[in-house]
C-alpha positions, 0 to 999 in steps of 0.5 A: 094860273099865277104869273111869275118873274124870276130874278136871280143872278145865277142862270142855273138857279133860275132854270131850276126855279122855273122847272119847279114852279111850272111843274107846280102850276105857275106860269113863269113869264120871264127870268132875269139876272139883275135888279135893273132888268127885274124892274124893266121886265116887271114894267113890261110883263106885269107879273103877279109875283116877283121871286126876287134874290136878295143878292144881285150884282147891281141893286140888292133885292130889298131896293128892287122890292121897294121900287116894285112896291112903289111903282105897283109893278106886281101883286106880290114880291117874295125874297129868296136867298141861299142864306138863312132869313136870320141874316136879314131879319131886320131888313125883311121886317122893313121890306114891302116883300110878302115874305122870304123863302130860302132857295133850298126850300123853294116849292110851288107850295111854299110860294103859294102859301106866302102869296095866298 
């Protein structure tokens, strides 16, 4: 069972994402609402996957993804946003994240497909 840290500044979305992923066989080991807390939690929890919102109140998701990769804090980072991927096309291409899932299309299958 793959472990997941959910990072999003909206508690309601974190709760929904947890329910979706747990129901589809993932082990959600934590939920946090900021980039700084994401890095601290990843260091402590060592999740396999970090599901990471792009728009956070402190560091943006691209910066958090870069730091996660630099410190090798997880096996895979997957970016999420309520915006379409076309809003981030160039930044997604340059990011160390494995991929992107629009929040409205989040599912265990979509996450599993990206992380292999």
